[in-house]
Steps between C-alpha positions, in 0.01 A plus 500: 500500500536430874608144420775637276617742767507230769705273274745764380516776764856418604621510140313821428620669819857400426472633144350824631805558720730404215335744261519778760873438531550482124287811446704702748835411345382571146396855586777562751779425254373763259501762776832391650661495156427872468649563844813307398527710179453203266422617148163423342666254263674323787168465682335369184764226479449420869123473458528298178710243686197385701309399187803323354529295817124440516493365146794272572340380822173423322685263269745343750298479822285204386813293436639597843176390665505167318856435616492600868134559587270791581604551862873530433457731202258724689718527812826553309368765264313675780822528702672665205217752462525603865879532480496708181266753658751558780797527262356781283594788736832339591624487139346807335642459150311458170682177410432346841137608490455360150643165609272509804195575289577216259536260791189646667293445185629145465429413863155656511403324179594169660313592818188583296523172309521308827228692684263490204553124470398460864203730450382301199531178696318637807163544331264285296446556129166666575668758727804570284356813343414647841847419630661670201283810553595519867865456412486790254327723756760415765788579265359839405402584858853418615661739253251776587560453875876505442487862389378604845807343660723743312383764748638298793861607454757704315581368147861609548534281808500127573164438667291486183720220367475305825118511508443316168775253588322417825162478326636265235661280767177486701293430188656158456399376848122461445557352155762244603316401819157463346543358151437141410736297280436559134496245219797469270550827315441489128505770238382511144735532206437846354353553157743641244496875449421448133195293587388765749536771235288297260231456767478863614713783369318750723566281803874483429536873427279586796698288745828651380378860526328435833826363638656840432206685655495290817875504556506878456225536760645245742864595456520865400204674669704584810792611281260734321377636833854568615593667170180709504574631849210329676523453875514150649131512607407616149701220337338240725154642423574506127608135491218389732251659258640294212449171683172601659365566151629162385332325792160672473469488120595134459145374541300765309727446200470125545120529507502703179743263328250213529227706334661676201763472230822476699696679228276803546561492876876470445481798264295706745725415798812595305347830385388589853846412632662720235270794577564466876877486439482808278298681766759411764782617275341839430359566849765343721518813718142442616543215747128403532485472121817290506341265754182466295700432184710240684183324616370481142837389360520216752133419456538447126848349474488232772175330384628504141726203581207273586293650220765419239539151646125442469508633142778257402310215665199575278714388204651188657385143547480394864801271473721787374418760766752390762773477236422852378541652847876436509560678170282794599690541828827499306377767256374711789831455683706624203283812486537544877880488482505770234240723668714665772797537264300690238317699768831604657638603162191708424512665842862586436407663167180690583504507881279336760192517274669250269352243740147584390603556139618138488163381636316713244700354212447139610127545565446678167693225320287231664178686419602554137599136456176378661299725268689369196450136605127565529498573126684177417276239661153453643438505873443179692128495590445596863314176573806304382758679714628369830488663841746765613730381782687765703877471483774763534816571296699390808356150473725199466431225244308311769246780555458549126440129449249506787322785323499285186347211693229730639432618145474143370275382783264796452485437125432130548224575751343744254515236225345237727218738595438583132490130410263428790271783394504381140422145614213626715355694208536192279317288758220755518460494122488122500236505776291747300529283187394193694202684646 
């Protein structure tokens, strides 16, 4: 682990600052939108714009990197991110904010692709899983820490927009000064959506529904807090609880996923998420209960992304795993674009608690579909499944492909160990026969 940290500390520190800046602006816009009297629907469009841009960036950034190189793409997109953060309070209009969010999502997607390429190149194959785990922890820790910065200024002022802009600008320095040149960027042609559906219907449905869940949490949680009349410290605590749950529950769920039928774990996680969302909806006036429910919601929904990815991998040949990741990201991205829009509409119809009602409906749908799929096919034996690799819904195609490589390497090592053990037993039998 120390070898991984020494090789990647500059990248990880830069990404930590970047995630703090991104985490501040995501929450701050929801609060500031209420101050500016934006309607819930207008804020849902603004928040949806980020995921539209992120999906576009995931598909276009690799081509940009191939044409002009990692350094230029990283520096150019990072400059745009810093500038957009400053422009939000200067042009407080839903159309301008939507355009800014689309561009922000596009730029950050490209930044993630570039940074994750460097991270992958900075470590050996044997350390790739550890590097990915550290990267996930840094991302989650950055978003959690960002919520504390909301208490450093007045959301109606200018300071809270300057702070993330400065953090984002500073974050590029350690990365650009410390990274080594990377090999030529290459990406895998994605598997067709039809082929993905044939491989794993639960995986496709799960990724689509989870896109809606994650985008609602990432984009609309602060809008909910503003609509529900929560104070700024309460909103920051509420959102921090979501991501703290996601960070702490990633590994227990990963441990369980390698030891049981993953469909059962998907079912259980979705049911627990639905119950926690229902509890939050019915007891929103009790803030400690709201915090506890937020922790559970984040703790079940964030690990579901990696869990579903591992489940799909159990049904793929090694050579198809990288190709499948592109299609899964696309399916997840479509769900993410729709998530804030539907959440905003539901909040407009039933009030602030429409936020949790949307989460309940998606989690119940996922649980019901997982239960139905369990009646349609047999489970993959636990000893034939691959290892769980932590990866977040914010991951670019590079991080997902790295997770796939970790999965493949772990599976190949397990196969080699099984073959060696079988050979050893065979040799022992032969020795006994000879004796």
